[in-house]
N, C-alpha and C positions, 0 to 999 in steps of 0.2 A: 475787242468788241471797239469801232468808232460810233462814237456816238456828238451828235450835235450840238446837246447841255449837257455839262458837269457842273454840279452845284458845288460850290466850293465845303470845304470841309474844317473844322477848323481842329487842329490835334488837342488832346483832353489828357490829363492827367487824374487822377494815379492810370496808368495804363494796366489793363488786365496784363498776369502773368501767370504761370503754373503755381506762385503761392494766393491767389488772389481766391474770393470764393465770389460766386455768382448766383442772385434770385433773380429768377426772370417770373412777372405778374402781368395777368393782362387775356390779351385777346389770343386768339390762334397763332397769329404772327409771332407771339412772345415763343409759343411752341414750337415755331419754325425753328429762330433763333437757337432757343434752348436747346435744337438736336443737335445743333451746329455744336454748341460749347460740348455735347454728350457725346458726341462723335471722335471731339479731338482730347476728349479725357481731361476738362477741367474742372475742380470742385462745382458743382452747381446744386442750385435746387428750383424747379419747372412746377409753376403750377399748382402747390397742394391741394388746393381744393378745386383743381382740373380749369376747365378755361372760364375766365371772368371780362364780361365784354365791355361793362362800362364802370365809370368811376366809384359809383354808389358803391357795388359790389367789392372793388379792390380794398372801401376803406372800411367797409363792416367786415371784409377779414383781416385785415392789419392791426383794426380795432380789437377784434376776439384774441388775436394771437399777442400781441403785445400788451394787453391787460390781463392776462391770465382767465379769460372768461372760456365757459365751456358750455358746450349743448347736453339737452339733457331730453325725455324721450317726448315732451311738449315740443321740441322745435322739429320735431319730424312728423311727415304724414304719408299716407299710404294710400297707392294711386296706379292701375294697370298692374298689379302683382309685385309692387316692390313699394319700398321704403324712401324716400326722397327726403332733400332738405331745403327750402328755398335760398338758400346762402350759398349752396355747390351747385355745381354742373353734375348735370347727372351720370356721368363715368364713374362719379363716386356710388351714386344709387344702388341698393342692396336688396337681395328679397325677405334679406336678414336683419334685424329690426338692431339687434347689438351689433352689430358685423358694421353697418354703416355708423352709429353712434362711436364705435370704436375707433373707426376709420377719420374720422372728424376728428374728433380730440386728439389722436395721436399725430394728426398732420397740423395741431392750432402748436403741440407742445414742440414737436421738429420745427417749427417755423419759429418759435421764437427762439430757441437755441442757433438756430440759423440767423436771426436778426442780429444776436449778440458779436458774432463775428465775422460775418458778411462782408465783404469791401464795396462791393458795386449793387445794387439795385436795379434792372430796368423795367417801366411799368410799361405796358403798350396799353393802349383808350383804344377801345374797336367803334364805339358807339357814343351817342350822348343820348338816344332812345331806351325810356325806362318803361318798366310795368309795375304799376302799383297795383299789390293785392289788394280791393277792395275791402274784404272783409276782415282783414289784420290793419288796414292803412299802412301797408310796408312796400317798400320798392323791394321786389325780388330780384336776384343773381341769373335765376332761370324756372320758367312757368313750367317746366317738367308737362308738359302737353295738358294741363291744366285747360279747361275751353276757356275758349277769349275773351268769353263773357263776365268771366269772372274778375277781371284787370282793366285797369284805364292805362291808356299809352301815352306817356308824356316824354317830352323833349327837355332835359336838363339846359337850364339857361348858362351862360359863362361864370356868371358869377357864383351858381352856385356849383358846379365843376371846380374854378378856384378855392373854393371854401374845401370842398371834396380831397383835393390835391394838396392844400396847405396841412391837413388834419393827417394825409397820409406821411407826410413829411415828419410832421411832430411825434407819431408813432416812431416811425423808424429813427429819427435821431434820439429820443428820449431812451433808446435801446443800446442804439449806437452811436454815440455825435461823428465819429468821422467818416461814416458809412457816405458813399458816392451815390447820388441819387438821379438818374436818367429817366425823363421821358420819352415817349415816343408817339406818333399814330398807325394806327393798322393800314396798310395799303388796301387791306382786302375790303371792297366794297359792300353794303351790306343791302343790295337790290332786295328785298324783303320787303323794306322801309318805303322800298320807291328809290329814284337814283335822286328825284330834286329834293327828298327829305332826307337822302344819305348824303350829302354834300352839306346841306342845314348842318347836320348830326358834325358832320368833319369840321366844318367851320366853327361851331364853336367849341369842339373840342382843341383846335390846334389856339383859338382865342387867349382859350382858360389855361392852356400850358404855358404860353409864352407870356402872359399877365404874371402867373404864379414864377416862372423864373426873373423876371424885372423884379418882382418881393426878393425871392430868394438865388441872387446870382451864384450862391457857388451849386445850386441845380443846374442840369444839362439837358439839351434838347437834341436826338439825333434824326435827322428828316428821312424815318424810311418813307414815309408817306409821299413826298417831295421826290424822292430818288424814282420810288414807282411812276408817279403820274407823270414827271418832267426828263427823267434819264430814258426810263424804259415805257414811253409813252409808243406801243405799238402792240397790236393785240397777238404777235410772235411769243410774248415775253409772257403771257397767259395760259393758265389750263384748259380744258376744253368746253370749262360752263363759262370761260370769257370774265369770272369773276375774281378770282387766285391766281397769284401769280406761281410760275410755275418754277418748274425746278431750276431752270436757266434763271429767272428773276433771281427767286429768292439767293441762290450762288452767288450772283452779281453784287445783291444788297449785303451778303455777308463779308465781300470782300470789299465794298466801301465799310462797312461795319470795322474793319479789322485795321483798317490805315487811319483809323482815329483813337482805337482803344485798344488793342491789343500791340505787348509790346514786340521789339524786335528777337529779344532772347525767346519769348515763346512763340514768335513765328517758327523758329527752327525747331524746336521741338513738336509743333504742331507738324511739320515734315515729316519728321520720324514716327508721331502717332499716324498719321499717314499710311507711311509703308507699311505700319504691323494692321494698318485694318484691312488696306487693301492685298496684303498676303493672306490676312485668315480668311477673307473673302472669295480668294483663289478656289479652284475645285480643281483637281487633277485626273487626268482619265490613267493614271496610274499611282496610285495612292501607293502600293508597297516598293513600287521602285526606287532605285539608288538616288535617283536624281531628284523624286520629291523627298525623299527623307533628310537628304540633304538642305533641300528648300526650309524643312519644316526647324531643323537645327537650327540652322541662318537665323529662320524667324523667332525661335525661343533664346536664343542670345540677346539681339535686338529688344524682345521683352524685358528680358532680364536686368538689362544694360540703363532701361527706359528705368526701369522700375528703381536701381540703387538710388537714381536722382530724386527719385519721384515715387516714394512706396505706397502713396494712395492709388497710383493707377492701377486698374484693373482691365483686361481683354476677357 
């Protein structure tokens, strides 16, 4: 693919290999990159509380996980026949109150365990717009389709975001001083806010991240937003809604990400994993034929060889 503009990327250390552990937090872009880590069988944890769009939500999550805080019955509410928590995405919501409470607290325990061993944390910020629940005077991670009149919409100032990010760094480093922290801004435009408002939001996020990096030189930035806006500035790289990056764009951003963060040794292993993944996706016209049975045996040998080197890999 020939591009007019290509953003220079500085090599980063320590690079990610198959002994690394990766935590992805934040917007749906974090989920997309996380899916690539999952596909290639890296050790990873992706958004234990579901998608978190703004820095306040991520800060709250890391505070709860790192400080041994837990949710109780009064932190939940019932709406539209399901139980919800204002700190978590609706994907965790449940018709069963006890299940939601268990899922939330189990996620916090799992996250704290991971925070103590994880090598890289990638935090993707989606928006600086937040909603404050008037009755409780709290900024929520998700409105869960509560009527809009119950909320006040606010734009976080850059200084407020800087404080959120500083707190996130503190929570992470308090458990794991050597962890590598990387911030990025989601290339997905929040069109429901309005395009002018989306640009205001993204500018606040970018300014805050770079101020945070200035204060913490060991923290890094990956320019996923800039890659989408400047390297892929064409609507052929968008899905049908003209908002979300399509598979071609996500694959390109993953390749650019890999240039900076994935070790050469890991890239070789990734090729082996991809061969197996494609083999598993193959559907034979003659499942009982000799040729297909030989293909399956060869595939199993490849899986066993890979598993000898990396016992945690499961297909």
